[in-house]
N, C-alpha and C positions, 0 to 999 in steps of 0.2 A: 511383521509389524511395520508401520510407516516410519520414515525418518522423522526425527523430532528435533526442535531447537533446544539448546540448553536452557535451563530455567532462567539464567541471567539474561541471555539474549532475548528470551520471550518477554521478560520484564521490560527490557529496553524497547522492544517493539510496541508494547502496550502503551508506553509513555511517549512514543513518537507522535508527531503531529498528524492529524487526519488528512491534511492537504497542505499545499505550499502557497496558498493564496496570501498568507500573511508575510511571505518573504518579500513582497513588494515594498514593505515598510522598511526592510533592512537596507535596500540599495539607495545610496545617496545620489541624487540627481546632479548632473554636471552643473558647475557654476555658470551662470549666464555670462555670455561674452558680449563685448561691445558690438552694436549693430553692424559695423563695418568690418569686423574681424572675420577673416575667412582663411581657409586652409588650401584652397585651390580655385581655379576658374575652369569650367568645362564648357567648351564652345561658347565662350563669352558669358556664361552664366556662373555667378558666384556660388561656391559651396561653403556655406557658413560654418564656423567652428562649432556653434551650438548644435547644429544638425549632426556633424561628424562626431562630436563628443557623445551624443546619445547612442550612436552606433558602436563606438568604442566601449561605452558603459555596458551595453547589452552583451557584447562579446566577452567582456571581462566577467560578467556575472555567470555566463554560460561556462566559462573556463574555471570559475571559482578561484580566481587569483588576479593579482594586479599585473597588467601587461607591461612589458618593457617598451622602451622608446622604439626599438627596432621592430617589435611586433606591431606597434601603432602605425609605423611607417608602411608596413605591409598591408595593414587594414585600410590605410588611405588609398593605396593602389587598388585594392579590392572594391572600395566604395566608389571610386571614380569609375571603375568598370561597370558597377551597378547603375550609376547615373547615366552612363553612355547607353547601356542596354534599355533603360527606362525611356530615355529620349527617343531611341529608335522605335520602341513600341508605340510611343505617342504619335510619331510620324506615320507609322503604319496603321493607325486607328485601332490598335489592339485593345485599347482601354474601352472601346465601345462594345466589345464582346460581353455577352450577358454573364458568362462565368467569371470573367475578370472583374466586372462590376460587382458581382456578388462577393468576390474575395476582398475587394477594396472596402465594401460596406462592412464586412465582417471584421477586417483589420481596424476600421474606425471604431466599431463597437467595443472591440477588445481594448484599444488604447484608452477610450473614454471610461470603460469599466475599471481598468487598472488605476486610472487617475482618481476616480471617485473613491475606490477602496483605500487607496493611499491617503487621501484627504480625510476619510472617516477615521482611519487608524491614528492619524496625527491628532485628530480632535478627541479621540478616545484611547489614549495610550494605555498599555498594560501597566498596572501598578504593582510595585513589589509585594504589596500585601495580598495580591491575588494568586501569587505563585505557590506558596506553601500549601494553602487549602486545596488547590487543584492537584498538586502532587500527592497529598494525603488521600484525596478521593480516588485517584488512579491506583495508588498502592492498595487501598482497601478493596478495590475491585479485582485485584490480581487473583487468578485461580489458585486453588490449593494444589500442592504437589504430592504425588504418591510414589512410594517405592514398593515394587511388587516382583514376584517371580511367577513364571507360568510354565506349564508343560503342554505342548501343542501336538495333537495327534489327529489322524484322519477320520476316525469313527467314534461314535458315542460309546460303544461297548468298551473299547480300549481306555477311553477317558474315565469311565465309571470304575473300571478295574484298578486304574491308577489311584483314583480317589479313595477306594477302599484300602489300598496298600498304605496310603499316607495316613488315613484315619487309624490304621493299625500300628502306626509308629515308624513307618519307613522314612528314610532321609530324603527330603524333597530335592536337594541339589544332586544327589546321586541318581535318583530316578529321572530327573530332567536330562542329565548328561547321557543317560542310557536310552530313554524313550522319546524325548522331544524331537520333533522334526525341525523346530525353529533353531536359528543360529545361536540364540541365547542359551541353548542347552549346554553348549561348551562351557558356559560360566554358571552352571547350575540353575539355568532358567532366569537368571537375574536380569531384569529390564531396567535397572537403575531408577533415577528419579524422572517423573514425567507428569504432565497435566492431562486431565481427562479428555480435553479437546484434541489431543494428539493421538488418541487411540480410537479404534473402531467402536461404534456405539454399543454393541452387546458387551464388549469387554469393559468399556467405561462405566456402563450402567451397573455391572456386577461389582466393580471396585468401589464405586460410590457408596454402595450399601454395606460394605465390609468394615470390620474393625481391625486394627493392627494385630497381627498374629493369626487372623482367621483364614480358614481354607474354604473355598467354595464347596457347598454341600452337593451341588449338582454341576456337571460340566457346562461350560458356556460355549454356545455355538456362534461362530462368525464365518465370514466368507473364506477364512483361512483354515478352518477346521474346528476342532473341539479343544477348548482351553480348560485346564485345571489351574486355578489361580490361588496364590497365597499372598495376602497383603502383609508386607513387613512393617511399614510405618507411613505416616503422612505428616505434612508440615505446611505452614504458611509459606508462600513464595517469597524468596529473598529479593527485595527490590534494590536497584542501584541507588547510591546515596543521592540526596537532593542536589548537592553542588555539582555532581557529575552530569545531571540531566536538566539542570536549571534552564539552559538556553532552549532546550526542546520543549520544556513545559511552557516557556514564554510563547514560543511559536504556536503551541497547541491552544493556549488561551487566546492569542490573536485570531487564530482560525475560528474559534468558537464565537468571538465577537463579530467577525465578518459574516458567519453563518446566521447569527441572530439578526444582524443588520439586513441581510438579504431577505430573510423571512419577514421582517417588518415591512420592507418595500413590497414584497409579494402580497401581503395581507392588505396593504393600502391601495394596491393596484387592481384594476379590473382585467383579469386574464381569462381568455376564452380559447381553449385548445380545440383545434379542428382535427377530429379523428380521421386517420388515413383510411380510405376505402380499400379493403382487400381486393387484390386483383385475382381473378380465377386462374388457376394453374393451367398452362398449356397442355393439352392432351398429347401423349406420345403416340407414335405411329402404331404401336401395339394396341394401345387403348382404343384408337380409332378403328382398328381392324376388328377388335372385339365388339365394339358398338355396332359396326355394320353387320357383323355376324348375327347379333341378337335381333 
């Protein structure tokens, strides 16, 4: 069987944000500096503190921690090097290259889009009253958990014979230890707790239709072989406490707000996609030779 997340980790994953777009609302922008304030001069050109602070802020968010003064000093040296390289590129006319122009245009779009999303979230902040209902909705959507045993063999006849033995009163755990080719046989075929989406479809479909204590009347075939299954019990998935995932729920709600906003912009816009024209595949030498032979 496939590796499975623990039920608790699966619950945390379901409550995680769909995307990190909302994180832009978390980062505080550097405080504006006086127009004349600078951190360096590069070939006579001032390097403003506000510009450098944006670079430090970006690096700090990537590192997910506050940078020390020593690290900021190192970043200043790096940024001066970047400015020197950029000036050299401008002298060489590299910015006229179409690929470079496309990259600059993309960077401009990304900066403006991030700024617009940040402004939208500031105007539409997540309210405390929105968090608990979202948490409850996510918890209600968590999949049910199942506890089952199985005996896995290579052929249908062997599986049917095992089923008859079990129906006659044979001990499931002992038969699993003796006959199952799955590693779970060592523990009496016990698969522990799992959700149906973590199992192969034929196995999941069979378990879904069973009641606790029930044995499959007919063996179930999957790509692994033939399964004889016994469902022990089932339960609702245990979700992490609200306070433990509150920040994640907030990010999830922020993301939903951004998605709704972008959908509204799309509906109000006139968008015409241009379908790419498929290019014919180049014929290989062998194909050309066969065509000539025909």
